[in-house]
N, C-alpha and C positions, 0 to 999 in steps of 0.2 A: 310687179303686180300693183294695181292701184290700192292705196291704203283705204281703210274703212273710214268714211267721213263721220263728223260729229253727229249729223242727223241720223245716219245709219246706225251708229253706236247707240243712240237714244232708243231707236226702234228695237234693236237687239235686246237691250237691257229691259225695255218695257215688256217685250214678249216673254222674257224669262221670268220677270217679276209677276206677270199675270197668271202664270201657270197654264195658260190656254194654248191650244195647238196653234203654231204660227202658220200664217199664209203669206207666201212670198210672191209679190206681183212684179212681173218683169215687163217693162214697156218695150216697144219696138222702135223702128226708125220713125223720125219725124214727130215724136212726142217726148215728154219728160215724165219723171216719176209722179209729178203732180196730176197727171192725167188719170191716175188711179184714185184720186181723193174720194169720190163717191163710193167706189168699191170698198176702199179701206174702211170707211164708216159703216157700210152695209155689213161687212164681215165682222167688224168689231161688235156691232149690235147683236150679231148671231152667236157671239161667244168665242170668236177667234182672235188671234193677235196678228194684225196686219203689218207687213213690212214692204216698203216700196223702194228697193235698192236703185242706186244710180247705175248708169253705164259710167265707166271711169271718166272723171272730169266733167260730168254733167253740170251745167250751170244750175243755180237754185231756181231761177224763174225764167219764164218764157221771154220776158223783156231782156234779161241778161243774155240768153241764148241767141236772140236776134241781133243784139248789139255786137256779139263776138262769135259768129257762126263757126269760125275755123276751129274752135276748141272741140267741136263735135266731129271733126274729120279723123280719119285713120284709126278708128276704133274697130278692132277685128272681133269676129264672133267668139274666138277663143279667149280674148281678153275679157270680154263681158261675162262669158260662162265661168271663167276662173275667178273673177271678182265676186260673182254671185255665189259660187261655191264657198268662197272664204266666209261670206256672211252666213250661209247655211251651217257651216262647220262651227261657227261661233254660238249657234243656238243650242239649247239643251234638249230639244225635241225635234224629231224629223218633221219638216213642214209639209203642208200642201203647197204646190207650186203652180202658179198660173201665169200665162203670158199671152200677149196679143201680137199678131203679125210676126216680126222678127223675134219678139219676146216669146211667141208661141213655139218657134223653132228652138230658142234657148231653153224653154221649159222642158221640151222633149230631150234636149242634150243632157240636161241635169238629171232628168228621170233615168236616162240611159246610164248615168254614172251611179245610179242607186241612191240618189239623195232625196227623193221625194216620196211622201206618204200617199199622195194622190196628186195627179197632174191634170190641169185643164189647159189645152192649147187652142186658142181662139184665132181663127183665120191665120193659121201658122205658116211661116215662111218655108220655102223649099229646102229640103235636104237631099243629099246624094241618094239616088234610087227612086225619087219622086219625079216621074218623067213628063207628065203632061205640061205643056206650056201654051195655054189657050191664047187666042188673039188679043183678048182684053188685057192680058198681062204684058204682052209685047207692046201694046199701045201705051199702057200705064208706065212701064219702066224700061222698055226696050231702048229708047233713045239714050238713056244713061249707060246701059250695058255695052253699047257699041262704041262709046266714047272712051278712048284709052286714058283720058285725064281723070275720069270719074274716081279711080282708085284712091287718088291722093286728096280728094276734095270732100268738103261738106256740101251736100246736095239739098238745095231748097226747092220745094215744089212751087210753081205758080198757082194762083187760085184755080185756073182752068184745069191744071194737072191734078190738084187736090179734089176738085169737084168730080172729075172722071174716075180717079182711082179710089177715092174714099167716100165721097158724098153723093154718088150717083143716085142713091135711093132717097135723097132728101131734096127739099125745095129751098125756102129762104134760110133754113137752119145752117146750110152749108157754109155761108160766109161767116156766120157767128163762130162755128167750130174752127174754121181756118184762122180767124183773128184771135181766138182764145187759146188754141192748143198748138198750132203748127210751128215747128222749129226745123232747122236743118238736120240732116241725117248723114251718117258715115257712108261715104261712097264705097269704101272697101267692103263693108258688110253686105251692101247691096250686090256688089260684083261677086262676092263669095257665094251668095245664094244663086245668083243668075248663072254662074259657071259651075255649079255643084256637080253636074253630070258630065262636065268636060274635063275637070281637074281631079285626078285620083287622090291628090293630097289636100283637097278642099277641107276647110274647117267646118263647112256646112254638112256635118256628118252626125248621125244619131245611132247609138247602139240600141237597136230595137229588140235585140234578142236577150238582153240581160234579164235573168229571172228575177232580179231585185228591182226591176223598173217600177213596179207597182201599178195601180189602176190608172187608166188614162181616158180622158174624154176629149174629143176634138169637136169644137163648135165652129160652124161656118155660116156666114150670112149668104142667103140665097142669091142676092144680087151683087155680091162682092166682085169687083173687077180686078182687084189686086191679087187676091187669093181665091179664085173661083172654086166652086164645088169640086171640079175635076182634080184640082191639086190637093184639097183637103181629103177627098175620098181616097186618092192614091196614097197619101200618108197613112190613112186609116188602114188600108189594105196591107201595108208593110208592117204596121204596128200590131195588127190583130194576130200575127203569128206568135206574139209573146204569150207566155202562159197566164199572165195577169189579165184582169178585165180590161177590155178595150171597147169604147163606144164612140159613136159619132152622132151629132145632132145638127140638123139644118134649121136655122132661124129664118122664117119666111119674111120676104120683103125688106131684108136688111143688107146694107153694104158694109164696107170695110170699117166704117166709123161706129160700128155697133157697140163698142165699149164706152164711147164718149157722147153719143147723141142722145136724144130724148128717150130712146127705148133701152137705155143701158141696164135698167133694173131687171128687165125680163131675162137678159143674158146673165146678169149676176146671179139671179135666182136659180137659173139652170145650172150654173157652176157650183153654187152653194149646195143645191140638192145632191149633186154628185159627190162633192167633198164630204158632206155629212154622212154618207154611206160608209166611208172608209177612214176618215180622220177626225 
């Protein structure tokens, strides 16, 4: 298991010292923890204690990640979930947990472990039992899924791939986001989600029935090509069988970049309003 970094330790100690409810932000593929900086400030101002954990071995900066992309390869969903569990267990209060994309899947995995006081899954990655695979998804990530070498690699998107999968609802801002935030992502995590319904032993699994799951909100961008509404809504339908509150919200005219683009605050406010009701 990856050890807790100095930066993560500082966040844990800061959260404990504040006495405020912690909020754990989990990034997805192709981003780093720094992609949550605006959200962390926003939630801190609202009286919460933000934490932005790494995936094991995340470089500190986008520049470092681009200089050494291979360090981002071979990180599995279970490794990231277990590392984030270790951080949550080091806190003295049950946190709210929120994640974007693969991080949205991981947030649901942690909620299924009973670790979350309230969970927000934004454009969440596929887990076993979520069946739709719309054409836009196959275009966005299909070429990686059919390549047997993907599992062992760190996958970098070209700008055209990023524009289609993430920034299709944007114009000139797309290039700025790509240059500011995009890093390589773990091929094996991508394959684990892509094959979730083919592999009975997949790590892309969520315990949706745990009565300790807690309240869950799924947020999806109306124009998302990577996690279209059909996928988010299928996850919602599986999750709503849980006895706890389960809700879903569609954000109009937004794509997969909705947590980092100019309209991030609207999404953050939606998430904060939900968390405030329960944590």
